[in-house]
C-alpha positions in Angstrom: -16.8 204.0 4.3 -20.0 206.5 4.8 -20.8 209.1 2.7 -20.3 211.9 5.0 -17.9 214.1 4.0 -15.1 214.2 5.5 -14.4 210.6 5.1 -15.0 211.3 0.6 -12.0 214.2 1.5 -9.7 211.5 3.7 -9.8 209.0 1.8 -8.7 211.7 -1.9 -6.2 213.1 0.5 -4.5 209.7 1.1 -4.9 208.4 -2.8 -2.5 211.9 -3.9 -1.3 213.1 -1.1 1.4 216.0 -2.9 -1.1 217.0 -5.2 -2.5 220.7 -4.3 -6.0 221.2 -2.5 -6.0 225.1 -1.8 -4.0 227.8 -2.9 -4.4 231.2 -0.7 -2.8 234.1 -2.2 1.2 232.9 -1.1 -0.2 229.5 1.0 0.0 226.4 -1.2 -1.4 223.1 0.6 -1.4 220.1 -0.7 -4.4 217.2 0.0 -2.1 216.0 3.2 -1.7 219.2 4.2 -5.1 220.1 3.9 -6.3 216.8 5.8 -3.7 217.3 8.5 -4.3 220.8 9.4 -8.4 219.9 9.4 -7.8 217.1 11.8 -5.9 219.9 13.9 -8.9 222.0 14.3 -10.9 218.6 15.2 -9.3 218.0 17.8 -8.6 221.5 18.8 -13.3 221.9 18.8 -12.3 218.4 21.1 -9.8 219.9 23.4 -12.6 222.6 24.0 -15.5 220.0 24.6 -17.0 220.8 21.1 -18.7 216.9 20.9 -20.2 215.3 18.2 -23.4 216.8 16.8 -22.3 220.4 18.5 -22.7 223.8 15.5 -19.4 225.4 14.8 -20.0 228.8 13.2 -17.5 229.9 10.8 -17.5 233.8 10.4 -14.7 234.7 7.8 -14.0 235.8 4.1 -12.9 233.4 1.2 -9.4 232.2 3.0 -7.7 228.9 3.8 -8.7 228.5 6.8 -12.7 229.1 6.3 -11.9 225.4 4.1 -10.2 223.7 6.7 -12.3 224.7 9.4 -15.4 223.2 8.0 -12.8 220.3 6.7 -12.4 220.0 10.3 -15.9 220.0 12.2 -17.0 217.3 9.5 -13.9 215.5 10.9 -15.1 215.8 14.5 -18.5 215.0 13.5 -19.4 218.6 14.6 -22.0 220.6 12.2 -20.7 224.0 10.3 -22.3 226.8 10.2 -22.1 229.6 7.8 -22.3 233.3 8.9 -22.7 235.9 6.5 -19.6 238.6 6.8 -22.3 241.6 5.9 -24.1 241.0 9.0 -24.4 243.8 12.1 -25.0 243.0 15.7 -28.8 242.0 15.3 -28.5 239.4 12.4 -25.2 238.3 13.7 -26.5 236.9 17.3 -29.6 235.5 15.7 -27.3 233.4 13.8 -25.3 232.0 16.6 -27.9 231.6 19.4 -30.4 230.0 17.0 -28.0 227.7 15.5 -26.9 227.1 18.9 -23.1 227.5 18.1 -21.2 226.0 21.1 -17.9 227.3 19.2 -17.0 230.6 16.6 -13.6 230.1 14.4 -13.8 233.7 13.1 -11.7 236.5 11.2 -9.2 239.0 14.1 -11.0 242.2 12.2 -14.8 241.1 13.0 -13.8 241.3 17.0 -15.2 244.4 17.8 -18.6 242.8 16.0 -18.5 239.5 19.1 -17.1 241.9 21.6 -20.3 244.3 20.9 -22.7 240.7 21.5 -20.4 238.5 23.9 -22.4 238.9 26.5 -25.6 237.1 24.4 -23.7 234.3 23.5 -23.9 232.1 26.6 -23.5 229.2 24.9 -20.2 229.7 23.5 -17.1 227.9 24.8 -14.4 228.6 22.2 -13.4 231.9 20.5 -10.9 230.6 17.8 -9.2 233.6 16.2 -7.4 233.8 13.2 -4.5 236.7 12.7 -5.7 238.7 9.9 -3.1 241.8 9.9 -6.1 244.0 11.2 -5.0 243.8 14.9 -8.4 243.6 16.1 -8.4 240.7 19.5 -11.1 239.4 21.7 -10.2 239.0 25.2 -10.3 235.0 26.2 -9.6 234.2 22.6 -7.7 231.4 21.5 -4.8 232.2 18.5 -6.0 230.0 15.2 -2.8 229.4 13.6 -0.9 229.1 17.2 -3.0 226.8 18.8 -3.2 224.4 15.3 0.4 224.2 15.2 1.0 222.8 19.1 -1.9 220.7 18.4 -1.6 217.2 17.6 -4.2 215.9 14.5 -7.7 214.0 15.9 -7.1 210.1 14.7 -9.8 209.5 12.2 -13.3 208.1 13.7 -16.2 206.6 12.6 -19.3 208.9 11.3 -22.7 208.5 10.0 -24.1 209.2 6.6 -26.7 210.7 9.2 -24.7 213.4 10.1 -26.4 217.3 10.2 -25.0 219.6 7.7 -26.6 223.1 7.5 -26.1 226.2 5.3 -28.1 229.1 6.5 -30.2 231.3 4.2 -32.1 234.2 4.3 -34.2 233.3 1.4 -37.6 233.9 1.7 -38.0 232.8 5.4 -37.4 236.2 7.2 -34.5 236.1 9.1 -31.7 233.7 8.3 -32.9 229.7 9.0 -30.5 226.9 8.8 -31.4 224.4 5.7 -30.5 220.8 7.3 -29.1 218.0 5.0 -27.7 214.7 6.2 -24.3 214.0 4.7 -25.3 211.3 2.8 -28.1 212.4 0.9 -26.5 216.2 0.4 -23.1 214.4 -0.3 -24.7 212.2 -3.3 -26.4 214.7 -4.6 -24.5 217.2 -4.9 -21.1 215.5 -6.4 -23.3 213.6 -8.3 -24.0 217.4 -11.0 -20.3 217.4 -10.7 -19.7 214.1 -11.9 -22.4 214.5 -14.6 -21.2 217.5 -16.3 -18.2 215.7 -16.7 -19.9 212.5 -18.0 -18.2 210.2 -15.6 -19.7 208.1 -12.8 -20.2 209.1 -9.4 -18.7 206.2 -6.7 -21.0 204.3 -4.6 -19.3 204.8 -1.5 -16.9 206.8 -0.3 -13.5 204.6 -0.5 -14.2 204.5 -4.4 -13.1 208.2 -4.9 -9.5 207.9 -4.1 -9.1 205.6 -7.4 -11.2 207.7 -9.5 -9.1 210.8 -8.8 -5.7 209.1 -9.0 -6.8 208.2 -12.4 -7.8 211.8 -13.3 -4.5 213.8 -12.4 -2.6 210.6 -14.1 -5.1 211.4 -17.3 -3.7 215.5 -16.4 -7.8 215.9 -16.2 -7.7 217.5 -12.2 -9.8 220.7 -12.0 -8.4 224.1 -10.8 -11.3 226.1 -9.5 -11.9 229.5 -8.0 -15.1 230.3 -6.1 -15.2 234.1 -7.0 -18.6 234.5 -5.2 -18.6 234.4 -1.2 -18.2 230.6 -0.1 -20.2 231.7 3.0 -22.5 231.0 0.6 -24.0 227.8 -1.1 -23.1 229.1 -4.8 -19.2 229.9 -4.2 -19.3 226.7 -1.1 -21.0 224.0 -3.1 -20.2 224.5 -7.0 -16.7 226.5 -6.7 -15.1 224.7 -3.5 -16.9 220.9 -2.4 -17.5 219.8 -6.3 -14.1 220.4 -7.1 -13.2 219.0 -4.5 -14.9 215.4 -4.7 -13.1 215.3 -8.3 -9.2 215.3 -6.1 -9.0 219.5 -7.7 -7.3 222.2 -6.2 -9.2 225.4 -4.9 -7.8 228.5 -5.7 -9.0 231.1 -3.1 -10.1 234.6 -4.6 -10.1 237.6 -2.0 -13.3 238.9 -1.9 -13.5 241.8 0.0 -14.6 244.1 -3.1 -14.7 242.6 -6.0 -11.8 243.3 -8.5 -12.5 241.6 -12.1 -9.1 242.7 -13.3 -7.6 240.8 -10.3 -9.8 238.2 -10.9 -8.4 237.0 -14.5 -5.0 237.5 -13.3 -5.4 235.1 -10.8 -7.0 232.9 -13.5 -4.3 233.5 -16.1 -1.7 233.0 -13.1 -3.5 229.7 -11.7 -4.4 228.4 -15.1 -7.6 227.8 -13.4 -9.9 225.5 -15.4 -13.6 226.3 -13.5 -15.0 229.3 -12.7 -17.6 230.2 -9.7 -19.6 233.6 -10.5 -22.9 234.3 -9.3 -25.3 235.7 -12.5 -25.0 239.3 -13.9 -23.4 240.9 -10.9 -19.9 239.2 -11.5 -20.7 238.5 -15.1 -21.1 242.1 -16.2 -17.9 243.5 -15.2 -15.6 240.5 -16.0 -16.8 241.1 -19.5 -16.3 244.7 -18.9 -12.8 244.2 -18.4 -12.1 241.7 -21.1 -13.5 244.5 -23.2 -11.9 247.0 -22.5 -8.5 244.9 -22.5 -9.0 244.0 -26.1 -9.6 247.8 -27.5 -5.8 249.0 -25.5 -4.9 245.9 -27.0 -3.7 244.1 -23.3 -4.5 240.4 -23.7 -5.1 238.1 -20.7 -4.1 234.1 -21.6 -7.6 232.2 -20.6 -6.5 229.1 -22.3 -7.1 227.1 -19.5 -10.8 227.8 -18.6 -12.8 225.4 -19.3 -15.9 225.9 -17.5 -17.8 229.3 -15.8 -20.8 228.6 -13.3 -23.7 230.8 -11.5 -26.3 229.6 -9.7 -29.5 231.5 -8.6 -29.6 234.3 -10.0 -30.0 236.0 -13.8 -27.6 235.5 -16.1 -28.3 237.3 -19.2 -27.7 235.7 -23.0 -26.2 239.0 -23.9 -23.2 238.6 -21.2 -23.2 234.9 -22.0 -22.3 235.7 -25.5 -19.7 238.3 -24.5 -18.0 236.1 -22.3 -17.6 233.4 -24.6 -16.9 235.9 -27.7 -13.6 235.9 -25.3 -13.4 232.9 -24.1 -14.1 230.7 -26.7 -13.5 227.0 -25.5 -15.4 227.6 -22.3 -19.2 226.2 -21.5 -21.4 227.9 -19.3 -23.3 226.4 -16.7 -26.2 228.4 -15.2 -27.9 226.4 -12.8 -31.5 227.3 -11.3 -31.4 226.3 -7.4 -31.6 227.7 -3.7 -29.9 226.2 -0.5 -33.0 224.0 -0.4 -31.9 222.4 -3.5 -31.2 221.8 -7.2 -33.8 222.1 -9.2 -32.6 222.7 -13.6 -29.8 224.0 -15.1 -28.8 225.3 -19.1 -25.1 224.8 -20.2 -24.1 227.5 -23.1 -21.6 227.0 -25.8 -20.2 229.3 -28.1 -22.4 226.6 -30.7 -25.2 227.2 -29.2 -25.7 230.1 -28.1 -28.0 231.9 -30.1 -30.5 229.5 -29.0 -29.7 230.0 -25.3 -32.5 232.4 -23.3 -32.5 234.1 -20.2 -34.2 232.5 -17.2 -34.9 229.3 -19.5 -33.7 225.9 -17.4 -34.1 221.5 -18.7 -35.5 220.3 -15.5 -33.5 217.9 -13.4 -34.8 214.8 -13.7 -36.3 214.8 -10.2 -37.5 218.5 -10.8 -41.9 218.4 -11.8 -43.7 221.5 -11.8 -46.7 221.5 -9.9 -50.1 223.6 -9.2 -50.6 224.5 -5.5 -52.9 221.7 -5.2 -50.4 219.5 -6.8 -51.3 219.0 -10.3 -48.5 218.3 -13.0 -48.6 221.9 -14.9 -48.9 220.4 -18.8 -46.0 222.2 -21.2 -46.7 224.3 -23.9 -50.1 225.5 -21.6 -48.9 228.9 -20.2 -50.4 227.5 -17.0 -47.8 228.8 -14.4 -46.5 226.4 -11.3 -44.3 226.1 -8.4 -41.2 224.6 -9.2 -40.9 221.7 -6.7 -37.3 219.6 -6.9 -37.1 216.1 -5.5 -33.9 214.4 -4.9 -31.5 216.2 -3.0 -34.7 217.7 -0.4 -33.5 219.3 3.3 -34.5 217.9 6.4 -36.3 220.7 7.4 -35.3 224.1 8.7 -33.4 224.3 12.1 -35.7 224.8 14.6 -39.0 226.0 12.6 -41.2 222.6 11.8 -44.2 225.6 10.8 -42.1 226.9 8.2 -40.4 222.8 6.9 -44.2 222.0 6.9 -44.7 224.9 4.3 -41.5 224.6 2.6 -41.2 220.8 2.3 -44.4 218.6 0.8 -45.1 215.3 -0.4 -47.0 215.1 -3.4 -47.9 210.9 -4.8 -45.6 209.6 -2.6 -42.9 211.9 -3.3 -40.5 214.6 -1.7 -40.6 218.0 -2.6 -38.5 220.7 -1.9 -40.9 224.0 -2.6 -39.2 227.1 -1.7 -41.7 229.6 -3.7 -40.0 229.6 -7.4 -42.9 229.9 -9.9 -42.1 228.5 -13.8 -44.0 228.0 -17.1 -43.4 225.2 -19.0 -42.8 224.8 -22.7 -43.5 222.6 -25.2 -39.9 221.1 -25.7 -39.9 220.1 -21.9 -38.2 223.2 -20.9 -38.8 225.7 -18.1 -39.2 229.9 -18.1 -38.6 231.0 -14.7 -40.6 233.9 -13.6 -39.0 234.5 -10.5 -39.8 233.4 -6.4 -43.5 233.7 -5.2 -42.8 235.6 -2.8 -41.5 239.4 -1.6 -38.2 238.4 -1.2 -35.4 240.8 -2.9 -32.6 239.5 -4.7 -29.9 242.3 -5.3 -26.1 241.2 -6.2 -26.6 237.3 -4.2 -27.7 238.2 -1.8 -31.3 237.8 -0.6 -33.3 240.8 1.3 -36.3 240.5 3.2 -38.5 243.4 3.0 -40.3 243.5 6.4 -36.8 243.6 8.0 -35.4 246.7 5.7 -39.6 248.3 6.6 -39.1 248.0 10.3 -35.9 249.2 10.3 -36.7 252.5 8.0 -40.2 253.1 10.4 -38.0 253.1 13.6 -36.9 256.5 12.4 -39.1 259.7 13.8 -39.6 261.2 10.0 -41.2 257.7 8.4 -44.8 257.4 9.0 -45.5 254.3 6.6 -43.2 252.0 3.7 -42.8 249.1 1.7 -39.7 247.8 0.0 -39.6 246.3 -3.1 -36.8 245.0 -5.8 -36.9 247.0 -8.7 -34.9 245.8 -12.1 -31.5 246.3 -12.3 -29.0 245.6 -14.9 -26.0 244.9 -12.6 -27.0 244.0 -9.0 -30.5 242.0 -10.2 -32.6 243.8 -8.5 -32.3 247.3 -6.5 -33.6 248.0 -3.2 -36.2 250.4 -3.0 -38.7 251.9 -0.1 -42.0 253.5 -1.2 -42.7 255.4 2.0 -44.8 258.5 3.3 -42.6 261.0 5.8 -44.4 262.3 9.3 -46.8 265.3 9.4 -43.5 268.3 9.7 -40.4 266.3 8.6 -38.2 266.5 5.7 -37.5 264.1 3.5 -33.5 262.7 4.0 -32.1 260.5 2.0 -28.4 260.0 3.3 -29.9 260.1 7.3 -32.6 257.7 6.1 -29.8 255.3 4.8 -27.3 256.3 7.7 -29.6 255.1 10.1 -30.9 251.9 8.6 -27.2 250.9 8.3 -27.0 251.1 11.8 -29.5 248.5 12.5 -28.7 246.4 9.4 -26.2 245.3 7.0 -25.7 247.6 4.1 -26.7 246.0 1.5 -30.1 245.1 3.0 -30.0 249.8 2.5 -32.5 251.2 0.0 -30.5 252.4 -2.8 -33.5 254.5 -3.9 -36.0 256.5 -2.0 -39.5 257.4 -3.4 -41.6 259.5 -1.1 -45.8 259.6 -1.6 -48.9 260.9 0.3 -49.7 257.8 1.1 -48.6 254.0 1.0 -50.6 251.6 -1.2 -52.3 249.3 1.0 -55.2 246.9 1.2 -58.3 248.0 3.3 -57.3 246.0 6.1 -54.4 247.4 6.2 -52.3 244.7 3.9 -49.4 245.4 2.2 -50.3 246.6 -1.4 -46.9 245.1 -3.0 -47.5 245.1 -6.8 -48.8 248.8 -6.4 -45.7 250.1 -4.3 -43.3 248.2 -6.9 -44.9 249.9 -10.4 -44.4 253.3 -8.6 -40.9 252.1 -7.4 -40.1 250.7 -11.3 -42.1 254.1 -12.9 -40.0 256.5 -10.3 -36.3 255.2 -10.8 -37.3 254.5 -14.4 -37.8 257.8 -14.6 -35.1 258.9 -12.5 -32.3 257.1 -14.6 -34.0 258.5 -18.0 
């Protein structure tokens, strides 16, 4: 048996068939039911000519169907492709076509968007539609649940460690790109993190998972995890779902269409959740505010089951961690530093060590190095700035982008590293302080936004002469998308009209939250963008506006 993830989860399902695997509102599936439904999805794909090695786009909110569609894809040796449900037509078309997806499993509410681009999706053989009560429908689609009930489970097939797993990310790569892993590299490295956190030894092969999780359940140590953030992203899927499943745990799905922190705490209480996955301060601050308000009003939540709260990829400030631990004393906070291209380090904060916790300070993974751009190690305590280079869990590359792959994944002294562009210093004690992405990428509320895309959308409006888009620090969202622009002669600045124009072309979260008008957008003599100067202008203007 290989490290292919379907093999691992099948082995777990055989060992603990009656234990809970998925909770999604009123839907509750045991491991045997979860495995059975995934096998039916796999057979549906096969029946429609989706062969091993093909790609399947999954276009849905957090749901049991999302999880079983991914499991089913693994069973059929098909590569699932995550689709950001915030994308509009142009971005949606790009991901589906760039990934060469031959099938799409989607919630019916997204049918109008798919209908609008359907003529551009010639390679798609199957539209499998999940009835979500929206009343929407795409002509010619196949009904998900009806077809699943009418289809026999696909028999287990031989699979390979080299089967492809891919996650699409915007990141610093411009348009979304697929980060490729083979199953063995990805699963063994990712699951090792979960096992290490629980002071357990990672199994050496798929067949060892079943007996191990059986013992966890017998000891009453099995976890119940909520990915509070979208499982279409790596943080939610990897930390909130895949790692708990590798330990035989139950994944409790949270309705993430509109983040409701009070509803999340109620779900934690009701389902006796042990692990909660969020995305930094954008989630943590509202969650803390609800607990503070409850304490003031005399209301209380029973959060005694919660053992761990994890986050990855964005800032989680020490002050907010301290506030949460003040309410949930027994909990450990795991703040991970990483990206779709690999994990780099982490910090673990408890009530006992909160006084020494510092925002953006992390313990490096054993496989992580801080190197200069020439590949030389940065000396601890030197103050020198270097690139974070992640070894170990290193992707195969970006799908269909050899140039970007060569720029990001490099070999130094015989070791291959992932270098997505984050800069850091090494402290005298060996810990690292994250300084941020060396590129112009904006991270707002866990979403990565490439400025040039927003700039191009703005500049298609008649009133915009020139513009640059930058990220300005924001207490809740990490960064606020801010446009620094000049107007065409004879035109006035109308912020509402400009934002509506951007939102007609791009997902709403990419539209500027602030617009700063200048006489001339900062650029070098050769026309290159002056992002540093533009950011200074934007920060000063936003600070003045909020004063």
